[in-house]
BAFI-684683 format. One record per residue (C-alpha): residue number from 0; x, y, z; residue in three letters. Coordinates in Angstrom, 1 decimal. Example, Ala and Ser with C-alpha at 12.3 -4.5 7.8 and 13.67 -1.06 7.14 Angstrom:
<0; <12.3; -4.5; 7.8>; ala>
<1; <13.7; -1.1; 7.1>; ser>
REM end
This chain:
<0; <-0.5; 9.7; -24.1>; met>
<1; <-1.7; 6.8; -21.7>; thr>
<2; <-2.6; 8.1; -18.2>; thr>
<3; <-4.0; 4.9; -17.0>; phe>
<4; <-2.6; 1.4; -17.2>; val>
<5; <-4.1; -1.5; -15.1>; asp>
<6; <-2.2; -4.8; -16.8>; arg>
<7; <1.8; -4.7; -17.2>; val>
<8; <4.3; -7.5; -17.8>; glu>
<9; <7.1; -6.9; -15.3>; leu>
<10; <10.7; -8.1; -15.7>; his>
<11; <12.6; -8.5; -12.0>; val>
<12; <15.7; -9.7; -11.0>; ala>
<13; <16.8; -10.0; -7.3>; ala>
<14; <20.7; -9.1; -6.3>; gly>
<15; <23.5; -11.4; -6.6>; asn>
<16; <25.0; -12.9; -3.5>; gly>
<17; <28.4; -11.9; -3.0>; gly>
<18; <31.2; -14.3; -3.2>; his>
<19; <33.2; -15.3; -0.1>; gly>
<20; <37.1; -14.7; 0.4>; cys>
<21; <39.8; -17.1; 0.7>; ala>
<22; <42.4; -15.4; 2.9>; ser>
<23; <45.3; -16.1; 5.2>; val>
<24; <46.0; -13.9; 8.2>; his>
<25; <49.1; -12.3; 7.9>; arg>
<26; <51.2; -10.0; 10.3>; glu>
<27; <54.9; -9.2; 11.7>; lys>
<28; <56.3; -12.4; 13.1>; phe>
<29; <53.2; -14.7; 12.1>; lys>
<30; <53.1; -14.8; 8.4>; pro>
<31; <50.3; -17.7; 8.5>; leu>
<32; <47.8; -16.7; 11.0>; gly>
<33; <45.0; -19.1; 9.8>; gly>
<34; <42.1; -18.4; 7.4>; pro>
<35; <40.3; -14.9; 8.0>; asp>
<36; <37.9; -14.8; 4.9>; gly>
<37; <34.8; -12.8; 5.3>; gly>
<38; <31.6; -14.2; 3.7>; asn>
<39; <30.0; -12.3; 0.5>; gly>
<40; <26.7; -10.4; 1.5>; gly>
<41; <23.3; -11.2; 0.6>; arg>
<42; <21.4; -9.7; -2.5>; gly>
<43; <19.0; -7.5; -2.6>; gly>
<44; <15.1; -8.6; -2.5>; asp>
<45; <12.2; -7.3; -5.1>; val>
<46; <9.4; -6.9; -2.8>; thr>
<47; <5.9; -5.7; -4.2>; leu>
<48; <4.0; -3.4; -1.6>; val>
<49; <0.5; -2.1; -1.4>; val>
<50; <-0.1; 1.7; -1.2>; asp>
<51; <-3.2; 2.8; -1.6>; gln>
<52; <-2.7; 6.5; -2.9>; ser>
<53; <-1.5; 4.7; -6.1>; ile>
<54; <-3.8; 4.1; -8.5>; thr>
<55; <-2.4; 2.9; -11.6>; thr>
<56; <0.5; 0.9; -12.7>; leu>
<57; <1.7; 3.4; -15.5>; leu>
<58; <5.3; 3.7; -13.8>; glu>
<59; <5.9; -0.2; -14.7>; tyr>
<60; <4.4; 0.3; -18.3>; his>
<61; <7.3; 2.7; -19.1>; his>
<62; <9.6; 0.8; -17.3>; ser>
<63; <9.2; -2.9; -16.8>; pro>
<64; <12.8; -4.0; -16.2>; his>
<65; <13.5; -3.7; -12.6>; arg>
<66; <16.9; -5.3; -10.7>; lys>
<67; <17.9; -5.2; -7.2>; ala>
<68; <21.8; -4.1; -6.0>; thr>
<69; <24.1; -7.3; -5.7>; asn>
<70; <25.9; -8.3; -2.3>; gly>
<71; <29.4; -7.5; -2.2>; gln>
<72; <32.4; -10.0; -2.0>; pro>
<73; <34.0; -10.8; 1.1>; gly>
<74; <37.3; -9.8; 2.0>; ala>
<75; <40.3; -10.6; 4.3>; gly>
<76; <40.5; -9.9; 8.0>; asp>
<77; <36.9; -11.3; 8.5>; asn>
<78; <35.3; -8.6; 6.6>; arg>
<79; <31.8; -9.8; 5.4>; ser>
<80; <30.9; -7.9; 2.1>; gly>
<81; <27.6; -5.4; 2.7>; lys>
<82; <24.5; -6.8; 1.7>; asp>
<83; <22.6; -5.7; -1.0>; gly>
<84; <19.7; -3.0; -1.0>; gln>
<85; <16.3; -4.5; -1.3>; asp>
<86; <13.7; -3.0; -4.2>; leu>
<87; <10.7; -2.1; -3.0>; val>
<88; <8.1; -1.5; -5.7>; leu>
<89; <4.6; 0.0; -4.8>; tyr>
<90; <1.6; -1.3; -6.6>; val>
<91; <-2.3; -0.2; -6.2>; pro>
<92; <-4.4; -1.7; -3.7>; asp>
<93; <-6.2; -4.8; -6.0>; gly>
<94; <-3.1; -5.9; -7.6>; thr>
<95; <-3.1; -9.6; -8.5>; val>
<96; <0.5; -11.1; -9.4>; val>
<97; <0.5; -13.9; -11.9>; leu>
<98; <3.0; -15.8; -13.8>; asp>
<99; <3.8; -15.9; -17.4>; lys>
<100; <1.3; -18.9; -17.7>; asp>
<101; <-1.5; -17.1; -15.9>; gly>
<102; <-1.3; -19.1; -12.5>; glu>
<103; <-1.9; -16.5; -9.6>; val>
<104; <1.4; -16.0; -7.3>; leu>
<105; <-0.4; -13.3; -4.9>; ala>
<106; <-3.5; -11.3; -4.6>; asp>
<107; <-2.4; -8.2; -3.0>; leu>
<108; <-5.4; -6.2; -1.5>; val>
<109; <-4.9; -4.1; 1.9>; gly>
<110; <-2.7; -1.2; 2.5>; gln>
<111; <1.1; -2.6; 3.5>; gly>
<112; <0.6; -6.3; 1.7>; thr>
<113; <3.9; -7.3; 0.6>; thr>
<114; <5.2; -9.9; -1.9>; phe>
<115; <8.5; -11.1; -2.6>; val>
<116; <9.1; -11.1; -6.2>; ala>
<117; <12.5; -11.8; -6.5>; gly>
<118; <14.6; -13.4; -3.7>; gln>
<119; <17.9; -12.1; -3.4>; gly>
<120; <21.0; -14.7; -3.5>; gly>
<121; <23.1; -16.2; -0.6>; arg>
<122; <26.2; -14.7; 0.2>; gly>
<123; <29.1; -17.2; -0.1>; gly>
<124; <30.9; -18.2; 3.1>; leu>
<125; <34.7; -17.3; 3.2>; gly>
<126; <37.1; -19.7; 4.4>; asn>
<127; <37.2; -18.6; 7.9>; ala>
<128; <33.7; -20.1; 8.3>; ala>
<129; <34.6; -23.3; 6.1>; leu>
<130; <37.2; -23.7; 8.5>; ser>
<131; <37.1; -26.5; 11.4>; ser>
<132; <39.1; -29.0; 13.4>; ala>
<133; <39.7; -30.9; 10.3>; arg>
<134; <40.0; -28.5; 7.5>; arg>
<135; <42.0; -26.0; 9.5>; lys>
<136; <43.2; -23.7; 6.4>; ala>
<137; <40.4; -24.4; 3.7>; pro>
<138; <42.4; -22.9; 0.4>; gly>
<139; <38.9; -22.1; -1.0>; phe>
<140; <35.4; -20.2; -0.6>; ala>
<141; <31.8; -20.6; -1.4>; leu>
<142; <30.3; -18.6; -4.5>; leu>
<143; <27.4; -16.3; -3.8>; gly>
<144; <24.1; -17.9; -5.3>; glu>
<145; <22.5; -15.6; -8.1>; pro>
<146; <19.5; -13.9; -7.3>; gly>
<147; <16.0; -15.0; -8.6>; glu>
<148; <15.2; -13.5; -11.9>; ala>
<149; <11.9; -14.1; -13.5>; arg>
<150; <8.6; -12.7; -15.6>; asp>
<151; <5.4; -11.7; -14.1>; ile>
<152; <2.3; -10.0; -14.8>; val>
<153; <0.4; -7.4; -12.9>; leu>
<154; <-3.1; -7.1; -13.2>; glu>
<155; <-5.3; -4.1; -11.0>; leu>
<156; <-8.7; -5.0; -10.2>; lys>
<157; <-10.2; -1.9; -8.3>; thr>
<158; <-11.1; -2.8; -4.5>; val>
<159; <-14.8; -1.3; -4.4>; ala>
<160; <-17.9; -2.0; -2.9>; asp>
<161; <-20.1; -1.0; -5.8>; val>
<162; <-19.6; -1.4; -9.5>; ala>
<163; <-21.7; 0.9; -11.6>; leu>
<164; <-22.1; -0.9; -15.3>; val>
<165; <-23.9; 0.6; -18.4>; gly>
<166; <-23.8; 1.9; -21.9>; tyr>
<167; <-21.7; 4.7; -22.7>; pro>
<168; <-23.0; 7.8; -21.9>; ser>
<169; <-25.7; 6.1; -19.6>; ala>
<170; <-24.7; 8.7; -17.1>; gly>
<171; <-22.3; 7.0; -14.5>; lys>
<172; <-19.7; 9.4; -14.2>; ser>
<173; <-22.1; 11.8; -13.3>; ser>
<174; <-23.7; 9.6; -10.9>; leu>
<175; <-20.3; 8.9; -9.3>; ile>
<176; <-19.6; 12.6; -9.2>; ser>
<177; <-22.9; 13.7; -7.4>; val>
<178; <-22.4; 10.9; -4.8>; leu>
<179; <-18.8; 11.3; -4.0>; ser>
<180; <-16.1; 13.7; -4.4>; ala>
<181; <-14.9; 12.4; -7.6>; ala>
<182; <-14.5; 14.4; -10.5>; lys>
<183; <-14.2; 12.3; -13.4>; pro>
<184; <-14.3; 13.5; -17.2>; lys>
<185; <-18.0; 14.0; -18.5>; ile>
<186; <-19.2; 14.8; -22.0>; ala>
<187; <-21.8; 13.4; -24.2>; asp>
<188; <-20.1; 11.1; -26.8>; tyr>
<189; <-19.7; 7.8; -26.2>; pro>
<190; <-16.2; 6.4; -24.4>; phe>
<191; <-16.0; 9.7; -22.5>; thr>
<192; <-14.5; 7.6; -19.5>; thr>
<193; <-11.6; 5.6; -20.3>; leu>
<194; <-10.5; 4.6; -16.9>; val>
<195; <-12.5; 3.2; -14.4>; pro>
<196; <-13.5; 5.9; -11.7>; asn>
<197; <-13.4; 5.3; -8.0>; leu>
<198; <-15.1; 7.4; -5.3>; gly>
<199; <-16.2; 7.3; -1.6>; val>
<200; <-19.8; 7.6; -0.5>; val>
<201; <-21.0; 8.3; 3.2>; thr>
<202; <-24.5; 7.3; 3.9>; ala>
<203; <-25.2; 7.4; 7.8>; gly>
<204; <-22.6; 5.1; 9.8>; ser>
<205; <-21.8; 3.5; 6.5>; thr>
<206; <-18.6; 4.6; 4.3>; val>
<207; <-18.4; 2.3; 0.9>; tyr>
<208; <-16.4; 2.6; -2.3>; thr>
<209; <-18.3; 3.2; -5.4>; ile>
<210; <-16.7; 2.9; -9.3>; ala>
<211; <-17.7; 3.1; -12.6>; asp>
<212; <-16.6; 0.6; -15.2>; val>
<213; <-16.1; 1.9; -18.7>; pro>
<214; <-16.5; 0.9; -22.2>; gly>
<215; <-19.5; -1.9; -22.0>; leu>
<216; <-21.1; -2.6; -25.1>; ile>
<217; <-22.4; -5.8; -27.4>; pro>
<218; <-19.3; -7.9; -27.7>; gly>
<219; <-17.3; -6.5; -24.6>; ala>
<220; <-16.6; -9.7; -23.3>; ser>
<221; <-14.9; -11.0; -26.7>; gln>
<222; <-12.7; -7.9; -26.9>; gly>
<223; <-14.9; -5.1; -28.6>; arg>
<224; <-14.4; -1.8; -27.4>; gly>
<225; <-13.1; -1.0; -23.9>; leu>
<226; <-15.3; -3.3; -22.0>; gly>
<227; <-12.7; -6.7; -21.9>; leu>
<228; <-9.9; -4.2; -20.5>; glu>
<229; <-12.2; -3.2; -17.6>; phe>
<230; <-14.6; -6.0; -16.9>; leu>
<231; <-12.0; -7.2; -14.3>; arg>
<232; <-12.6; -4.2; -12.2>; his>
<233; <-16.2; -5.3; -11.3>; val>
<234; <-14.7; -8.9; -10.0>; glu>
<235; <-14.2; -7.5; -6.5>; arg>
<236; <-17.9; -5.5; -6.0>; cys>
<237; <-20.3; -6.4; -3.7>; ser>
<238; <-23.0; -5.0; -5.6>; val>
<239; <-23.8; -4.6; -9.1>; leu>
<240; <-25.7; -1.3; -10.3>; val>
<241; <-27.1; -1.4; -13.6>; his>
<242; <-27.2; 2.5; -14.7>; val>
<243; <-29.7; 2.8; -17.4>; leu>
<244; <-30.7; 6.0; -19.8>; asp>
<245; <-34.0; 6.8; -20.1>; thr>
<246; <-33.7; 9.8; -22.2>; ala>
<247; <-31.2; 8.1; -25.2>; thr>
<248; <-31.3; 9.7; -28.5>; leu>
<249; <-30.6; 6.7; -29.9>; glu>
<250; <-33.7; 4.9; -32.1>; ser>
<251; <-32.6; 1.2; -31.7>; asp>
<252; <-32.2; 1.2; -28.2>; arg>
<253; <-34.1; 1.0; -24.8>; asp>
<254; <-33.4; 0.7; -21.6>; pro>
<255; <-34.5; -3.0; -21.4>; leu>
<256; <-32.5; -4.1; -23.9>; ser>
<257; <-29.7; -2.2; -22.7>; asp>
<258; <-30.0; -4.3; -19.5>; leu>
<259; <-30.2; -7.6; -21.6>; asp>
<260; <-27.2; -6.7; -23.4>; val>
<261; <-25.0; -6.0; -20.5>; ile>
<262; <-26.0; -8.5; -18.1>; glu>
<263; <-25.1; -11.0; -21.6>; glu>
<264; <-21.9; -9.6; -21.5>; glu>
<265; <-21.3; -10.3; -17.6>; leu>
<266; <-22.8; -13.7; -18.1>; lys>
<267; <-20.0; -14.3; -20.8>; gln>
<268; <-17.2; -13.1; -18.7>; tyr>
<269; <-18.1; -15.0; -15.9>; gly>
<270; <-18.1; -15.4; -12.2>; gly>
<271; <-20.8; -12.6; -11.2>; leu>
<272; <-23.8; -14.3; -11.0>; asp>
<273; <-24.0; -14.3; -6.9>; asp>
<274; <-23.8; -10.5; -7.1>; arg>
<275; <-27.0; -8.9; -6.0>; pro>
<276; <-28.3; -6.2; -8.7>; arg>
<277; <-30.1; -2.8; -8.3>; val>
<278; <-31.3; -1.1; -11.5>; val>
<279; <-31.1; 2.7; -11.6>; val>
<280; <-33.3; 4.6; -14.0>; leu>
<281; <-31.4; 7.6; -14.7>; asn>
<282; <-32.0; 11.2; -16.3>; lys>
<283; <-35.8; 11.3; -14.9>; ile>
<284; <-35.5; 15.0; -15.0>; asp>
<285; <-36.0; 15.1; -18.8>; ile>
<286; <-40.1; 14.5; -19.2>; pro>
<287; <-39.8; 11.9; -21.5>; asp>
<288; <-37.3; 10.1; -19.4>; gly>
<289; <-40.1; 10.1; -16.6>; gln>
<290; <-42.5; 8.7; -19.0>; asp>
<291; <-40.2; 5.6; -19.9>; leu>
<292; <-39.2; 5.0; -16.5>; ala>
<293; <-42.9; 4.6; -15.5>; asp>
<294; <-43.5; 2.2; -18.2>; met>
<295; <-40.5; 0.2; -17.8>; ile>
<296; <-40.7; -0.2; -13.8>; arg>
<297; <-43.1; -2.9; -13.7>; pro>
<298; <-41.4; -4.8; -16.0>; asp>
<299; <-38.1; -4.5; -14.4>; leu>
<300; <-40.0; -5.4; -10.5>; glu>
<301; <-41.5; -8.4; -12.0>; glu>
<302; <-37.9; -9.7; -13.2>; arg>
<303; <-36.9; -9.3; -9.4>; gly>
<304; <-34.7; -5.9; -9.7>; tyr>
<305; <-35.1; -3.5; -7.1>; arg>
<306; <-35.6; -0.4; -9.3>; val>
<307; <-34.7; 3.3; -8.1>; leu>
<308; <-35.3; 6.6; -9.9>; glu>
<309; <-32.8; 9.2; -10.1>; val>
<310; <-31.3; 12.6; -11.8>; ser>
<311; <-27.7; 13.1; -11.5>; ala>
<312; <-28.5; 16.3; -13.0>; val>
<313; <-31.3; 17.5; -11.0>; ala>
<314; <-30.0; 15.6; -7.8>; arg>
<315; <-33.5; 13.8; -7.5>; thr>
<316; <-33.5; 10.1; -5.5>; gly>
<317; <-29.5; 10.7; -4.7>; leu>
<318; <-30.2; 9.9; -0.8>; lys>
<319; <-32.5; 7.4; -1.2>; glu>
<320; <-29.7; 5.4; -3.7>; leu>
<321; <-26.9; 6.1; -1.3>; ser>
<322; <-28.7; 4.6; 1.7>; phe>
<323; <-29.8; 1.7; -0.5>; ala>
<324; <-26.7; 0.9; -1.7>; leu>
<325; <-25.3; 1.4; 2.1>; ala>
<326; <-27.6; -1.3; 3.0>; asp>
<327; <-26.5; -4.1; 0.6>; ile>
<328; <-23.0; -3.3; 1.1>; val>
<329; <-23.7; -3.6; 5.0>; gly>
<330; <-25.3; -7.0; 4.8>; lys>
<331; <-22.7; -8.4; 2.3>; ala>
<332; <-20.0; -7.3; 4.5>; arg>
<333; <-21.5; -9.1; 7.6>; ala>
<334; <-22.1; -12.3; 5.5>; ala>
<335; <-18.1; -12.6; 4.6>; lys>
<336; <-16.6; -15.3; 7.0>; pro>
<337; <-14.5; -13.5; 9.7>; lys>
<338; <-10.7; -13.6; 9.1>; glu>
<339; <-9.3; -16.4; 11.6>; glu>
<340; <-5.9; -15.2; 13.4>; ala>
<341; <-3.0; -16.5; 11.6>; thr>
<342; <-2.4; -20.0; 12.6>; arg>
<343; <1.5; -21.4; 12.0>; ile>
<344; <1.5; -24.3; 10.4>; val>
<345; <4.3; -27.0; 10.9>; ile>
<346; <5.1; -29.2; 8.0>; arg>
<347; <8.0; -31.7; 9.2>; pro>
<348; <9.9; -33.2; 7.3>; lys>
<349; <9.1; -36.9; 6.0>; ala>
<350; <11.6; -39.6; 7.6>; val>
<351; <12.3; -41.1; 4.2>; asp>
<352; <12.8; -37.4; 2.5>; asp>
<353; <16.5; -37.5; 1.2>; ala>
<354; <16.4; -34.2; 0.0>; gly>
<355; <16.9; -34.8; -3.5>; phe>
<356; <16.2; -37.8; -6.2>; thr>
<357; <18.2; -39.3; -8.5>; val>
<358; <16.3; -40.3; -11.9>; thr>
<359; <17.8; -41.7; -15.4>; phe>
<360; <17.3; -39.3; -18.3>; asp>
<361; <16.9; -41.6; -21.3>; glu>
<362; <16.8; -38.7; -24.1>; gln>
<363; <20.2; -37.4; -22.4>; glu>
<364; <21.2; -40.6; -21.1>; glu>
<365; <22.6; -39.3; -17.9>; val>
<366; <21.6; -39.7; -14.3>; tyr>
<367; <19.9; -36.3; -13.1>; arg>
<368; <19.9; -35.6; -9.5>; val>
<369; <17.8; -33.0; -8.3>; arg>
<370; <17.1; -31.1; -5.1>; gly>
<371; <17.6; -27.9; -3.1>; asp>
<372; <20.5; -28.7; -1.6>; lys>
<373; <22.8; -30.3; -4.1>; pro>
<374; <22.0; -27.9; -7.1>; glu>
<375; <22.5; -24.9; -4.5>; arg>
<376; <26.0; -26.6; -3.6>; trp>
<377; <26.6; -26.8; -7.5>; val>
<378; <26.2; -23.0; -7.9>; arg>
<379; <28.4; -22.1; -4.9>; gln>
<380; <31.3; -24.1; -6.2>; thr>
<381; <34.1; -22.7; -7.9>; asp>
<382; <35.1; -25.1; -10.2>; phe>
<383; <38.3; -23.8; -11.0>; asn>
<384; <39.7; -24.5; -7.4>; asn>
<385; <40.6; -28.5; -7.3>; asp>
<386; <40.2; -28.3; -3.2>; glu>
<387; <36.3; -26.3; -3.5>; ala>
<388; <35.6; -29.1; -6.3>; val>
<389; <36.5; -32.2; -3.6>; gly>
<390; <34.7; -30.3; -1.0>; tyr>
<391; <31.8; -30.6; -3.0>; leu>
<392; <32.2; -34.3; -3.7>; ala>
<393; <32.3; -34.7; 0.0>; asp>
<394; <29.2; -32.4; 0.7>; arg>
<395; <27.2; -35.1; -1.8>; leu>
<396; <28.5; -38.2; -0.7>; asn>
<397; <27.5; -36.9; 3.2>; arg>
<398; <24.0; -36.4; 1.8>; leu>
<399; <23.7; -39.7; 0.3>; gly>
<400; <23.8; -39.0; -3.5>; val>
<401; <26.9; -41.5; -4.1>; glu>
<402; <24.7; -44.3; -2.4>; asp>
<403; <21.7; -43.3; -4.7>; ala>
<404; <23.3; -43.2; -8.1>; leu>
<405; <24.6; -47.0; -7.0>; leu>
<406; <21.5; -48.0; -6.5>; lys>
<407; <19.9; -46.3; -9.4>; ala>
<408; <22.1; -48.6; -11.4>; gly>
<409; <24.7; -46.2; -12.3>; ala>
<410; <28.6; -47.5; -13.4>; arg>
<411; <31.6; -45.8; -13.5>; ala>
<412; <31.6; -43.5; -16.7>; gly>
<413; <28.2; -42.7; -16.6>; asp>
<414; <27.1; -39.1; -16.9>; gly>
<415; <25.9; -37.5; -13.8>; val>
<416; <23.9; -34.4; -14.4>; ala>
<417; <23.1; -32.0; -11.3>; ile>
<418; <20.2; -29.5; -11.9>; gly>
<419; <17.5; -28.5; -14.4>; ser>
<420; <17.8; -29.3; -17.9>; glu>
<421; <18.4; -25.7; -18.7>; glu>
<422; <21.2; -25.0; -16.0>; asn>
<423; <23.1; -28.1; -15.2>; ala>
<424; <26.3; -29.4; -14.4>; val>
<425; <27.2; -32.4; -16.4>; val>
<426; <30.1; -34.7; -15.4>; phe>
<427; <31.7; -38.3; -16.2>; asp>
<428; <30.7; -40.3; -12.6>; trp>
<429; <33.5; -42.2; -10.9>; glu>
<430; <32.6; -44.2; -7.5>; pro>
<431; <35.8; -43.3; -6.2>; thr>
<432; <34.4; -39.9; -5.4>; leu>
<433; <32.7; -41.6; -2.3>; thr>
<434; <36.1; -41.1; -0.9>; ala>
<435; <36.7; -37.5; -1.5>; gly>
<436; <39.2; -36.6; 1.0>; ala>
<437; <41.3; -39.3; -0.5>; glu>
<438; <41.0; -38.3; -4.2>; met>
<439; <42.6; -34.5; -3.3>; leu>
<440; <44.7; -35.6; -0.3>; gly>
<441; <44.0; -34.1; 3.1>; arg>
<442; <42.2; -31.1; 1.7>; arg>
<443; <42.3; -27.7; 4.1>; gly>
<444; <45.4; -29.1; 6.4>; glu>
<445; <48.4; -27.1; 6.2>; asp>
<446; <51.7; -28.5; 8.1>; his>
<447; <52.9; -24.8; 8.3>; arg>
<448; <49.8; -23.8; 11.1>; leu>
<449; <50.8; -27.2; 13.1>; glu>
<450; <52.4; -26.3; 16.5>; ala>
<451; <56.5; -26.6; 16.4>; pro>
<452; <57.9; -29.8; 16.8>; arg>
<453; <60.9; -30.4; 19.1>; pro>
<454; <64.3; -30.3; 17.4>; ala>
<455; <64.7; -34.0; 18.8>; ala>
<456; <61.6; -35.1; 17.1>; gln>
<457; <62.4; -33.0; 13.7>; arg>
<458; <65.5; -35.5; 13.5>; arg>
<459; <63.8; -38.3; 13.7>; arg>
<460; <61.5; -37.3; 11.4>; asp>
<461; <64.1; -36.5; 8.9>; arg>
<462; <65.9; -39.9; 9.6>; asp>
<463; <63.0; -41.8; 8.8>; ala>
<464; <62.3; -40.0; 5.5>; glu>
<465; <65.9; -40.9; 4.6>; arg>
<466; <65.5; -44.5; 5.6>; asp>
<467; <61.8; -44.9; 3.4>; asp>
<468; <63.6; -42.8; 0.6>; ala>
<469; <66.7; -45.6; 0.5>; glu>
<470; <64.5; -48.6; 0.8>; arg>
<471; <62.1; -47.4; -2.2>; glu>
<472; <65.2; -46.9; -4.1>; tyr>
<473; <66.8; -50.5; -3.0>; asp>
<474; <63.4; -52.3; -4.2>; glu>
<475; <63.3; -50.4; -7.8>; phe>
<476; <66.9; -50.6; -8.4>; asn>
<477; <68.2; -54.3; -7.3>; pro>
<478; <71.4; -53.9; -9.5>; phe>
REM end
């Protein structure tokens, strides 16, 4: 049964925004009291939050599909819909968020660090919010926007100051068990450790974390053994500790060749050349182990390594090792640049930025309009409502889309697509849309909502309408 997972593909979907409501207030003796449709609720976000008590991505391995709740639609009497509930997903410290192409979206380090993986859709405006002095009674409302849905990859990179590397059965798990309170599984056969173990070490006033990386054998960086899966866990460390077995029972192995093999695998993986190295000669409690340690120590020191001799079983040399590592970790922490206070960067909009672009797609033979506002407006439009379509036309006209299409060479009848190739609204363009208000008449105005006219004025209006009708009849029927 899988107990440790450090890489998963997660399918997240934020909640959709609720639709706005088109409603007219009605009460006794006041059947048309004006628009009172409420706004739709916002869709819930999907947010990743670091929780240091979590050490694995196992939960998302079993259930990779996660969705936040939708916003509720608006209702009459100016009642707005309820917002969707945000979905919070807790991840281990050191989780890296990538897209499907491998691009890093976020590096989550530190308790409480958050990243919005899916943005909830906006709620649509009701007709009460859309009313104005010119549009007193909108007969439509805006639709809620769909929530953001995408596939992301979560990779766990253990956050540790010290990484123990070496061949299987070199004694890394035994060493971490005596240096800290960690209780890893220990046995005398290869690949006893199947997951990175993490422990906390206190040496004087310095507290640091230490992790062992399992499964490093020749070819690990190309996928042999377990090394490729766990090499990423050494990326965040400040110091690499080579644990060499001086009492190995394998005739074709010796500590120096083990060191060369592991160093080659680290080199092939890349990005670790700047880490300081320490060599720990383990199992010196065995007579042959001490003799071999005395033989190879001069060669290791000649290569520039700092060498320490220990025995995890006899607990020899552990104090010297813990303080030596604390000294290196302290220097590495001091060398890191101090984090500056967060600065707010204001990037004003360029004076010539229209907020959209118009290009001609030769393959589809359409003029394609791209921009946040036009695409959002299209998503919010109910195309079954002529008044809502006319409102969209007015908004595009005010934004300058009509003028941009004319400058781009568009003519009546040409195809225009608003949005991406995968999800675009396509229509035949008619330049008369520049006068969108005239296309559908006086949208949003209802004569029943006007103030009552005096009786004399109503009679004069009826007489004028009758005279106009008789005049039109005489013009079209001369005989």
